[in-house]
Every structure is written in C-alpha cells, then in structure tokens.
N, C-alpha and C positions, 0 to 999 in steps of 0.2 A: 323168403317169408311171404305168406299169402296176403292178399289185399286187406282182408278183415283185420288181421293183427296190426298192420301198419296204421290203418285208419283208427283203430281203437287206441293205439299208443298216441297218435296225434291228437285225438280227442281228449285224452287224459292230460296231455301236456298243455293243450289250449285251455282246459278247465283250470289248471293251476295258474295259468297266466291271468285269466279273467277274474277269478274269484278270490285270489290271495288278499287277505285283509291287513297284512302287516304294513305299518307306516314306515316308509323308507324315503330316502332322498330321491329327487327327480333324476331318472336315468337318462333323460334326453338333455343334451347340451345343445341348445339352439345355436346354429352358426352365427357368429358375430358378424354383422353386416359391415362394420367398419374395421375389418380384420387387418392384420399386418401382412403384407406381401413381400416376397424376397426375389423371386426368379427373374423379374424383368430388369433388376438393377444390382442384385447381390447385396443390397442394403435393406434393412428392415424399415420399410416405409409404410405409412398408412395408405390404404387404398385410395384415399382422396388425393394423395400426392403421386400416384402412379399414372402413367400415361397409357396403360393397357387395361383391358378388362380381364384381369388374371382370374382364372378359375382355381379355387383352393378347395381341396378335399381334406378336411381335418380328421383327427383321430376319431372324434365322435361319429362322423359319417361312416368311416370305415368300420367301426364297431357295429353300426346299425345295418351293415351289409355282410355280416359274418356268413360264411358258406358260399359267397360269391368270389369270383376271381378278380384280380386287378383289372383285367381287360373288360370284364362285364361292368365294373363300376365306372371306369373311364368312358365307356361307350354311352353312358347316359348324359354326357356333357355336350354342350353346343359345339358345332363345327367339326365333330369327330365321328367317324364310322370305323369300327373295328370288325372287319369281316372274319367270321368264324367264332366270335365270342358267344353266339347263341346256339352254336352247334355242339357236336360231340366234344367232350373234353379231350384236348389233344389236337384239335383242328389248328391249322396254321393260320396265324393272325396276320392281317395286313392293316396297319394303322393309317387310314386315309383321313388326313386333316385338311380342311379347306380345299377339298377337291384335289389334293395331292396324292402321291404314292408313298409307300412305307419308307422308302429311303430318304424322303424329305422331312420326316419327323424324327427328332432326336430324343433318346431316352438317357437321362442322367440319374445315377444313383449315388447319393451322398457326395455330390459335387464332382463326380467323374463320369464322363461319357462312356456308354457301353454299346458295343456292337460286335457281331461276329465277322471278322475279316474274311473268313473262308466261305461265307454264305453268298448266294447270288445277289440278294437284295441288300445285304449288309445291315438288315434290320436287327434290332435286339428282340429276342424271342420272349414275350411277356409270360410264357409258360414257366420261365425260370424263376419267377417271383412268387413269394408266398404272401398273401394279404395279411396274415397274422403278424408278420415281421415289419410291416410298413407303418410308420408314424404319420405321415401326411404326404399329399401329392399336390404339386402346383403345376398348372398347365398355362403356358403363354403361347398364343397363336400368332402366326405371322413370321416374317423373316427375323431371325435372331442370331445370325452368324457373327455379328460384332462381338457378342459376349461368349458365344458357345461354339463357334467354328463350323466345320463342315456338317452337312445334313440338317442344320437348324433352319429349314426353309419355310415350313408350314406350321410347325409346332415344336415346342420343347416340353417334354414330360419330365418334370423334376421330382424325383422320388426320394424321400428321406426315410431311412429305416429307424426303428425304435432305438432310443437312447437308453443307456444303462440307468437303473434306478439310483436315486440319491440315498436310499436306505441301505443298510449293511447287506441285506439279502432280501430278494423278492422273487416271486415266481408267477408265471402265468401258464395256464393250460386251456387249450381250446379244442373242441371236438365236435364234429357234426356227421350226420349220416342221412341219406335220403335216396330217393328213386332216381332213375336215369332212363327215361323212356320217351318214345316218340308219341306223336298225337294219335297214330293208328294202333299202337300197342300199349295200352294202359294197364300193364300187369302189376304195378306197384311193388315190384321186388326191390329190395335194398341193393343198390349197385353203385353208390357214390359215397366216398368216405374221405374226410379231411381231419387231420390232427396236427397240433403244434404244441410245443413245450419250450419254455424259456426260463432260465435262471440267471439273475443278474443283480448287481449291487455296487456299492461304493464303500471301500475301506480306507478311510483317511483320504489320501490323494490318489489312490489306485481304484480304478473301476474295472469291472469285468462283466462279460455277458456271453452266454452260450444259448443258441437257439436251434431247435430242430423242428422240421415240418415234413409232412408227407401228404400226398393226395393220390387217390386210387378211384378209377371209375371203369365200369364195364357195362354191358347191356345194349350198347348201340353199335351199329355198323358205321364206319366212316362214310361210305358211299351208299346211296340209295340203290340197292340191288335186289333182285328176286330172292336171293338167299338170306340177306340181312343178318349175316353172322356177326357176332359182336367183336369189336376191336377194343383191346384193353389199353388203358393209359395209366401210368404210375409215375410219380415224381417224389424225390427225396432230396431234402436240402438241410445242410448243417452250416451254421455260421458262428464264429467266435469273434469277440470284439473286446480289446483291452485298451485302457486309457490311463494316462498319468498326468496329474496337474502339478507340474514342477513349481509353479508360482501362480499368482493371480494374473500374470501376464502371459505365461507360456504353458501350453498344453499340447499333448501328443496322443494320438490313438492309432492303433494297429488292428486290422481286421482281416479275416480270411473266410472264404465261402466255398463250399462245394455243393453243386446242385447237379442232379442226374435225373433225367426222365427217359422212360421207355414208352414207345408209342407204336401201336399197330395201325396200319393204314391200307387203304385200297388204292389201286391205280387204274386209270382209264375207265373209271366208273364201273369196275367189275371187282368181285371178290378176289382177293389175292393175299397170300401169306407174307405180306410186306411188313417190315418193322424197322424202326431206327432207334438208336440209343444216343443221346446227347449228354455230354458231361461238361460242366463249366467249373473251372477252378480259378479262384480269384483271391489275390492278396493286395492289400493297400495300406497306405499311410496317410493320415490327415493331421495337420498341425497348424497352430496359429500363435502368433506373438503380437501382443497388444502394446501399443505405446500411446502417448498422450491423446492424440486425435486420430489415430489410425491403427492399422494392424497389417501384418504380413501373413499370408496364407499359403499353404502348400497342400495340394491333393495329388496323389499319385497312386496308380494301380497297375498291376500286371494280371492279365486274364488269359487263360488257355481254354480253347473250345475244341472238343473232339466229338465228331459225329460219325457213327458207324451205321450205314444203311444197307439192309439186305432186302432186295426186291426181285421181281421176276426178271429184271435186266442184269442181275448179278449183285455183287457186293462192292460198295464204294466207301471210302473213308476220307473225311475232311478234317484237317487239323489247322486251326487258326490261332494266332497269338496276337495280343494287343497290349501295348504299353502306352499309358497316358501320364503326362506330367503337366500340372497347371500350377504356376506360381504367380501370385498377384499381390499388389499392395493397395489397401484401401485407406483413403485419407479424406477427412472432412475439413474444408476451409470455411471459416466464418460461419459455421453452423448451417450453411446453405449449399455449399458445393460439395457433393459426394463423388469422389473420384476413384477410379480403379485403373491401375497400370499393371499389365501382366504379360506373360509369355506362356504359350501353350505348346507342348511337344507331344507328337503322336507318332507311333510306329506300328504299322500293321504287317503281319507276316502270315503266309499260308503255304501249304504244300500241295502242289498239283503234280504234274509229271516232274517238274522242277520246283525248287523253292523260289518264292517271290516275296518281295517286300517293297514298301515305300515309307518315307518319313515326311512329316509336316512340322514346320516350325512357324508359329504365328505370334508375333507381338500384337498387342491390342490395348486400346484405351477407351474408357467410358466415363462420361461425366453426367451427373444428375444435379440440376439446379432446382432447389425448392425455395420459393420466395415466401415472404410473409404476407403477400397480397393475393395469393391464389394461383399465380403462374408457376408452372413446372416445365422443365425441359430435360429430356433424356436423350443424349446424343453420344455417338462413339464411332470408332473406326478400327479395322483389323487388316493386317497385311498377311495374306496366306502365302506361304512359301512351300512349294511341293517339290519333292525330289524328281518328279517325272515331267511335269508341265510348267514349272517355273512359279511365277508370282501372280496373285490375284487380290484385288483390293475390294473391300466391302465396307459399308457405312450405314448408319441409321440416324434419323432425326425424328424425335417423338415429343412434340409440345402438347401441353394440356393446360386447361384453365378451370379452376373450381370456383364457382360463384357461391358464396355462403348464403344460406337461408336461415330463418329463425330456428329450424329444426334439423338442418342437415346441409346439403350442398347440391348444386347442379354442375356437373363436370363435362366440358367439351374436350375432345381429344382427337389427335390426328397423328399420322405416322407415315414416313417414307423410309423404306429400308431395303437393302439388297442382301442377298445370301448366295451360297454356293453349295454344290454337292459334288464331292470328289469321286471320280471314277473308282470303282472298287477293284480289288486284286484280280477277280475273275475276268472282269471286262478288260483289264490291262494286260494280264499275263496268263489267263486261264488256258485250258487245253483246247477249248473250242470257241472260235470266233473272237479271240482276243485282239485288241488294237492298242498298242502302246502309245499311239499318237492322240488319244482322246483328250479333249479339253474338259474342264469342269462344267457341270450344268450351272446356269445362272438363273436366279429368281429375283424379281422385284415386286414388292408389296406396298400398296397404298391403302391406308385405313382412315376412316373418319367416323366418329360416333359421339354419343351422349350417354351420361350416366346420372341417374337421379337417386338421391339417398335422403331418407327422412327418418329421424327419430329412432334409430336402431330397429325399426319395424318394417321398412320397405326399401328395396333397392331394385331399380329397373334400368336396364341398359339396352341400347340398340347400336349396332355397328355395321358399317358397310366396308367391304374389302374388295380390292381388285389386285389380282396377282398375274404376273407374266413370267412364263418359262422360256428360256433360250438354251440352245445347245443341249437339249434333252437327249439323253443317251438311249438309243434304240438299236435296230438291226437293219442291215441292207438285205437284198434278195438272197445273198449267200449266208445269211445269219452271222455276219461279222458285225461287231459292235461299232457304231458310228455316232457322231453328233448329228442329230436330225436337224435339217434346215428349217422345218416348219416350227412356228412358235405355238405355244399353248396359252390361252387366256382363261382365267377363272375369276369369276366375281360372285358376290353373294351378300347375304344379310344374316346377322346373328342377333337374336333377341333373347334376353335373359331377365327373369324376374324372381324376386324372393319377397315374400310377405309373411309377417308374423303378427296377425291381428290380436293374439292373446298369448299368454305364457304357455298355453297348452297346445295351440294350433299353429302350424307353419305350412306354407305352400311355396313350392318352387316350380318354375317352368322355363323351358327354353325351346326355341324354334330356329332352324337353320335352313336357308335357301341357298343352293349352290348351283351355279351355271358354269359348266366347263366346255370350252370350245377349242377345237384343234385335233381332238381324237374322239374315241367312242366312250370315254368316261366310264370304264368298266367298274362296277360295284360301288359307284358313288351315287347315292340318292339325291335327287333334286330337292326333295322336301324331307325334313326330319324334325320330330318334336318329342319332348319328354315332359311329363308332369308328375310331381310328387306331392302327396298330402300326408303330413305326419300329425298325429294327435296323441296327447298324453291322457290315457284313460283314467289313470290314478297315479299316485306318487311313485308307484313301482312298475307300472305297465304302460307301454306305448305301442302304437301301431302305425304303420305307414303303408300307403297304397301308391303304386307306380303305374303309370301308363306310358307306353312308348310306341310311337308311330314311325315307320320307315317307309318312304315312298318308293315308287317304281324306279328301277335302275337296270342297266344293261349288264349282262355277263356273257362269257364265251362258252359255247359248247365245243369242247376240245375234241369230241369225236368227229365233228364236221367242220370245225374252225369257222363257225358262224356265230353271230351275236344273237342272243335271245333276251327277251324282256322278262324280268322277274317281277311278280306282282307285289304291290304294297301290302304291308301287314301291320297289325297292332297287337301288342302284348300287354297283359295286365298282371302285375306281381303284388303280392301281399307279404308284409313282414311284421311279426308280432314278437315283442321282447318283454320279458318279466325279470325284475331284479329280485331274486329270492333272498339274498343276503346283501345288505348295503355295501357297495364297493367291493364285494367279494365274489358273488356268484350270480350270473345272468343266464337265463334260459331263453331260447328263441325257437320260433317256428316260422317257416317261410313257404310260400306257394308261388311258383313261377309259371307263367303262361296259364293262368287260372282258367281262361276260356278255352284252353286246349286248341289253339289255332294251329292249323297245318300250313306251314309256309316254307319258302325256300330262301336261304340266306346266300348260299353259294351254289351255283347250278350243279345239280347231281349229287349234292352232299347232304347228309342227315342234319336235321334240326331237332331240338327237344320240344316235346309237347308239355302237357301239364305235369309238373313234378313237385314233390313235397320234400322239405329238408328240415331237420331239427337238430339242435345241439346246445352246448353250454360254453360259457367263458368264465373261468375260475381264476381268481387272483389270491395270492398269499402275501 
C-alpha cells in the first residue's frame, strides 16, 4: 500500500477519535496507587504492607498498549533493559534486570516457572507470549530464590493470563496493522499484523476458554547489511483453559497451550537464508483447597520445546522438556502472620548427542508479619537439593515500616537476600565445553529505600541496591564452562513516581542508574529513564505520550571480538484510543519513534524508525 493511502486511513481514524460526540464511560482506568500486590509474598497484601517496590502492570495499562509486545511494555519499567525489544520483530531478547544477565531473571506464568532447558541461556523466550492473553504482570526485583527457586536472582516477572468470564459466554477480538520500517526507509507499507480471538465463559460450576493469536511482520532485515533483504517473523498460539468449582472450598483448572513461531535471521552481520522454527507445547494443572484460615495450592506443568534451525552451518535440532511441580500451604495466624510452607520439584531434560537431565527438590518456608502499628517483616528460607551438585541454602530478610500520615504513608524498607542460578544442561552435559563439576552461581542483594504515598494521587519511591555475584559461570581459554573466580559487583538507584493531579491527567516516570564492575557490562546502560503522560480528552477518548531515554552502553563486535560503544538514544511514542461503543468497541492509533531517530540497540542489527499502527478491540 502506498504512503498516501495509509496516511489517509490514519487521518480518518484519528478524526473519528477526536470528534466523536457520543457520551460514554471513561475508558481510562487510572492505576490505583494503593493497589494489592502478590508476587513478593504470594498473599494479597496492600502495597503499604509490602517490603518491596513491586511494579504492577494491570489490565488497563496492557489495553492501552495494544499492538505492542510484552517485551516492549516491560522494557518501560525501572531497572530493566530488554535488548532487541525495539528492533525487528523476532529479535532475540535478553532480559537484563539490575545489571544482570538473562539467566538471572525468572519468568513465571500462572504460578509456574517457564524456561527452555535446551537453550544456552535457559531464558524464557518472551516472543512466545501474546499480549492479548495477559491479564496482568507483576515484577519484583532483587534476589527472590526463597519463594521462586533457581534463576530468581535479579527479577521475577510474574505473568497472569486472562481468566474465564463469569458470564455464560463472552468473546473478545483484537486486530491491528501497521508499518514496519527503518529510519532510513520510510516507505509506509503495511508489514506488521496482529490478531487475537477468545471465547470463554462459565456454566454453573464449569468454566471454559479458548484463545487464539497470531503475529506476522516483514519488511526489515535482521542485520544491517548492504542488501537489507527482509526477514519474516510469524507466530501462532492456541490455548485452552477449563475449570471446575467443586465447592466453595475446592477448585481445579486444566490448561494447554501450543505456540509456534518461525523466524528468519542473518548471521555474522551478513545476509543469509537462515531460519528457525520453535514450538512450545504446554499442559498444566492448578488447584486450591481452602480451609478456615488457610489454603493448599498445587501448580504443575509439563512443557516440551522443539527448535529446528537451518543456517549456513547446517541444520540443528534442539529438544528440551521441563516438568515443574509446586505444592504449598498458606496459613494466617492471629490475622498478622502470613505463612507459606511448600516444596518445589523441577526436572529438566534435553537431547544433545546423548540425552541429559537433572532434578531439583526444594523445600521452602516464608513468613510475612503485618503488625497493626506499621511494622512489616517478610522473611524465609529455601534448601536447594540438586541431583548433580548437592545442596545449597538461600534466605531473605525484608523488614519495612510504614509511618501513617493524614493522607497516606511514608514507608521505609530494607532487604538482605541470597539467590542462586543452576548450571543449565548445556553447561553440564552439552556437546561442546561441558563441565559436570560446575557449582551454582550465587547472588547476594542488599536494598534500602523509601516510598511516599499521598491521597490516592501521588506515589514516589527511591531505592538503592547493591548486588554481588560469585561463582559466575563463564569459559576458560579452551571454551570449557567454569566457575569464574572473579566476583561481579553491581549497584544502582531506582526512582519511580506516579502523579494524578486530576481525574483526567496522570503522569508516571522512572529513572535507573546502574554501575556494574567486574566485567564489560555488555548491553547494560548506566542511565535509563521513562516518562508517560496520559490525558482523557473526553469521556470516550484518551491519549498518552511516552518518552524513553537509554544511555550509552558497550556491545561486542563479533567480527573483530572487540568492544564498541553504542550511542545514547531517545524515543517518543504516541497512543490514541477512542471508545466507539461503551464497553464493547475500542479503536486505537499509535505512532512509535515519532521523531524517526536512527539508533543502534544491538551492534550490527536493525532497529525500527517511525512506525504507525492502528486497530480495534471488540468485546461481546
């Protein structure tokens, strides 16, 4: 499609947004500052009683970011840098939280940890997620292995998928289309498409849900090359979820998911007909039984990952399987002591030249004390038992004190916590450079901060963190995996603010300073900031403007194996939403990188210039 047709269509859509006169309910739901948080304790506690500055991304915020990926949305939060999220769809993401590496950040979906045991970094690929199927996201930063086990060293990204409707039947359809172009080639051709459909409901005690989503993009080359031939990315996902409420005390749900994406990519910064196909198949069970002051919970899932890569070096196939079982009891004593006692079982399997596996069995305990005079304490311990290296003990102590004010509170918080990262199957038993004698990586995190909350209109927080890494897994001169003797120290400051001066206007901002010592801190910016301004133009129309700054950082030129400095860059995004039918139909128009800044996110790889996206969200 030519540029003039796309611009004309966007102008018509924007006109409908701005000049519709129907009186409808407010489509913006301002984030409640005194929201309930779950991830840092597994209990629903007010933010005032939490010893962490938990980041919560609610449904309303996700809906105001339609057309963006989960990685793009998470990347706007403090303390996190997701390399590749601003590049071509299909770029490999690395979740760098608090100056850490991807293997140190854990992703949880519906209470179950997810990771590909056959991958080198053992990270969960965020490309497997569809934003349309996500209900909310909570992010806790810092060491959290006490509750969540291995890999929870710098952050836990806790994702909750959408629940089945309480109505007999309901449906949701979302669709968007837009451009996919670099700053140098502003052709305005349609090249990015996203669609999703879900049907769900509840019939007496039985609930059901079926979700489908797909994503397709073309028009961009993965690497910056003279040819700049396009590399296509496509993703398809289907999920089913069934539940049964046996009684007021006992409920059970079963779910299944299959996600497949195909991705063309370039190697060694040159055009090449490389492609990989990844399939994730996942089934799980979640159940809970409530009794007087407590409840017993079971979350278990089995996942199969298959990746077929065809490149200039030949064809390779990776097959990884993962089984997770988490059983725990929650009990509240005297309305003040919130306790969890549980055991976690994990088994990873992968196929290299030979089959390989390991198992982990971890008993754990966590206690949260919530006083009636402002003092709160979150503390716990976990004994990690690994089939290869034996046992490892971790713990956390997280006190906080909330001083009440006439309009809110001032909260002081601190934390000392340890965590660990298990060597993955490739490092232990892979075909190249494996070392079965590896010990787990160890992390220690100290935090201290303050949070100020006033009258449901303002929340400001500032936090200092200091993190130490020991036994980091690296390579020797023969590329054999080893525990590196040198330690890594990371410290920094995170600042967050949310202000809603009126019902129509809200502003949020965050800033992160990160200082990593001990290595070259690849792809970790020292300074990073985000600003969002949202305004309700009328009852049915709202607009938001985003500004994102990413400072200088080092990257590696793998053609010469030397470090290079990537320049700082700033991006400006605009999002416009109009509710055409109350609670039924929303239309949106977004512009990303409005100033068309030409920047590098990962050395040698493509980034997106100015792009326009439009679509709708329909509920029945």
